[in-house]
Each structure stands twice: as structure tokens, then as C-alpha cells.
C-alpha positions in Angstrom: -161.7 -35.6 99.3 -158.9 -33.1 99.9 -156.8 -35.9 101.5 -157.5 -38.1 98.5 -156.5 -35.4 96.1 -153.3 -34.8 98.1 -152.4 -38.5 98.2 -153.0 -38.8 94.4 -150.9 -35.7 93.8 -147.9 -37.0 95.8 -148.3 -40.4 94.0 -148.5 -38.8 90.5 -146.0 -35.9 90.7 -142.6 -36.6 89.2 -141.0 -34.1 91.7 -138.6 -35.4 94.4 -140.1 -35.0 97.8 -138.2 -36.2 100.9 -140.1 -38.9 102.8 -140.2 -37.0 106.1 -141.4 -33.8 104.4 -144.1 -35.8 102.6 -145.3 -37.5 105.7 -145.4 -34.2 107.6 -147.6 -32.6 104.9 -149.9 -35.6 104.7 -150.3 -35.7 108.5 -151.1 -32.0 108.6 -153.7 -32.4 105.8 -155.2 -35.4 107.5 -155.5 -33.6 110.8 -157.1 -30.5 109.2 -159.4 -32.3 106.8 -160.4 -35.4 108.7 -159.8 -35.3 112.4 -160.7 -31.7 113.2 -163.9 -31.8 111.1 -165.1 -35.0 112.9 -164.5 -33.3 116.2 -166.3 -30.2 115.0 -169.2 -32.4 113.9 -169.5 -34.0 117.4 -169.4 -30.6 119.0 -172.2 -29.3 116.7 -174.2 -32.4 117.4 -173.8 -32.1 121.2 -174.8 -28.4 120.9 -177.9 -29.4 118.9 -176.9 -27.5 115.8 -177.0 -30.6 113.6 -179.3 -33.6 113.7 -177.3 -36.3 112.0 -174.1 -36.9 110.1 -176.0 -36.4 106.8 -177.0 -32.8 107.6 -180.2 -32.9 105.5 -181.4 -29.5 106.5 -179.9 -26.7 104.4 -179.7 -24.3 107.3 -177.6 -26.8 109.3 -175.1 -27.0 106.4 -174.0 -23.4 106.8 -171.8 -23.7 109.8 -169.9 -26.8 108.7 -169.3 -25.2 105.3 -168.0 -22.0 106.8 -165.8 -24.1 109.0 -164.5 -25.9 105.9 -163.7 -22.6 104.4 -161.7 -21.6 107.5 -159.8 -24.9 107.5 -159.0 -24.6 103.8 -157.6 -21.1 104.4 -155.4 -22.5 107.2 -154.2 -25.3 104.9 -153.4 -22.7 102.2 -151.5 -20.4 104.5 -149.7 -22.9 106.7 -149.5 -26.4 105.1 -149.4 -26.1 101.3 -147.4 -23.1 100.1 -147.7 -22.0 96.6 -144.0 -22.1 96.0 -143.6 -25.7 97.3 -146.4 -27.5 95.5 -148.1 -25.1 93.1 -150.4 -27.7 91.6 -151.6 -28.9 95.1 -151.9 -25.2 96.2 -154.2 -24.5 93.2 -156.2 -27.7 94.1 -156.9 -26.3 97.5 -157.8 -22.9 95.9 -160.4 -24.8 93.9 -161.6 -26.5 97.0 -161.9 -23.1 98.7 -163.9 -21.7 95.7 -166.2 -24.8 95.7 -166.8 -24.5 99.5 -167.6 -20.8 99.1 -170.1 -21.4 96.3 -171.7 -24.3 98.4 -171.9 -21.9 101.4 -173.5 -19.2 99.3 -176.0 -21.8 97.9 -176.8 -22.8 101.5 -177.4 -19.2 102.4 -179.8 -19.0 99.5 -181.5 -22.2 100.9 -180.5 -24.4 98.0 -179.2 -27.9 98.8 -176.4 -29.2 96.7 -174.6 -32.6 96.8 -171.4 -32.1 98.8 -170.4 -35.7 98.0 -170.6 -35.0 94.3 -168.8 -31.7 94.8 -165.9 -33.5 96.5 -165.5 -36.4 94.1 -165.9 -34.2 91.0 -163.2 -31.9 92.3 -160.7 -34.8 92.7 -161.7 -36.2 89.3 -161.0 -32.9 87.5 -157.8 -32.3 89.5 -156.4 -35.7 88.3 -157.4 -34.9 84.7 -155.6 -31.6 85.1 -152.5 -33.3 86.5 -152.6 -35.7 83.6 -152.6 -32.8 81.1 -150.0 -30.8 83.1 -147.5 -33.6 83.5 -148.3 -35.0 80.0 -148.7 -38.4 81.5 -151.1 -41.2 80.9 -153.4 -41.4 83.9 -156.3 -43.0 82.0 -156.7 -45.8 84.5 -156.9 -43.4 87.5 -159.3 -41.1 85.6 -161.5 -44.1 84.6 -161.6 -45.4 88.2 -162.5 -41.9 89.4 -165.3 -41.7 86.8 -166.6 -45.0 88.0 -166.5 -43.8 91.6 -168.2 -40.6 90.6 -171.0 -42.5 89.0 -171.3 -44.8 91.9 -171.6 -41.9 94.3 -174.2 -40.2 92.2 -176.2 -43.4 91.9 -176.1 -44.0 95.7 -177.2 -40.5 96.4 -180.1 -40.8 94.1 -180.9 -44.4 95.3 -181.0 -43.1 98.9 -183.3 -40.2 97.9 -180.7 -37.9 99.5 -180.6 -35.5 96.5 -182.5 -34.7 93.4 -180.9 -34.9 89.9 -180.4 -31.1 89.8 -178.6 -31.2 93.2 -176.3 -33.9 91.9 -175.5 -32.0 88.7 -175.0 -28.8 90.7 -172.6 -30.6 93.0 -170.6 -31.8 90.0 -170.5 -28.3 88.5 -169.6 -26.6 91.8 -166.8 -29.2 92.4 -165.5 -29.5 88.9 -165.6 -26.0 87.4 -163.2 -24.4 89.8 -160.7 -27.1 89.3 -161.0 -26.7 85.5 -160.7 -22.9 85.8 -157.6 -23.2 87.9 -156.2 -25.8 85.5 -156.1 -23.1 82.8 -154.4 -20.8 85.2 -151.5 -23.0 86.1 -151.1 -24.5 82.6 
């Protein structure tokens, strides 16, 4: 989801960004949010710390969430600087807050929907960009609302989460993005 948010940001922003600079940022975000976590998952699986890619056990979610927090801090300090792309920087601050809350809930042995947390964060970020840039992104927001509903339906259909876990995932993913929207507006 962080990569999706970054791609949408670079597509939506009216700022001029040189192609080579844009590709370097997207490549770094891809490596830190897709490739490294996949390698970390395989390492955890080989060490017997996780049973499957779905990580159903709440105790098994703690280490990947902590790793996500560390990777997000690396992105914030190295890849996305606050003075270069303030909106994207605040998006990653929201991701950091969401990951921290999800980690705390895992410590308290409460399972929340990480899928919903991610897609809700992107949805509220795009709504914030629409307001911030005063642009009509209604079609993108409508598509993201549809995707959010589809993700929620699939998680319920697969009995992966209860309704309260789905709602908490939306709140944990969306509220930090909304709070940060008011900060950078």
C-alpha cells in the first residue's frame, strides 16, 4: 500500500519532478516496501517464526509489524524528505502511526485487519490530496472506495477477520491520515 500511495501521489501532484529523480524514489520505495519485506517473510518462515503468509496468529504479527515500523523510519529519514515532498512525507508519517497502533494492538493480543488498514490509509490519503490540491479526484476516490469494499468483503468471506477487526483496521489506517491532513492543510 505505501507503494500504491506513492504512485498515486506522483501521478496526482502538479509539481514538476524530473524523471530520473522520480524513478529513483519509486525504486527505493519499492525495494523497502515490497522486496525487503518479502525476503524478511521468507527468513521468518525458515526460522519457524511464522506459519504462513497470512500470519493468523496475533503473536506472529509482532515481529513483521516492528520490522515495518523500522522500514518506514528508514524511508522517512533517507528516501522521502519532508522538504522535497511534504505531502508524501506526511503520508508515511501516517503509515508509521498506523503500524505503531497495529503493533500495540498485537502486543495486547488483539488482531486487526492489516489489509483494511493499508487500503483505508491510501483512500484517505487520496481524499486528502484532492482537498489539498483542490482537484477533482472523484473517480480515483470512487475506485478506491470500491476496492476497500471488495477487500473488506473478501476478508469477511474468507473468515479471516470479524467485523470489528475490519472496522478497527479501517480506523487504524484512516484516522492517522485524516489527522495528518489537518496538519498539512
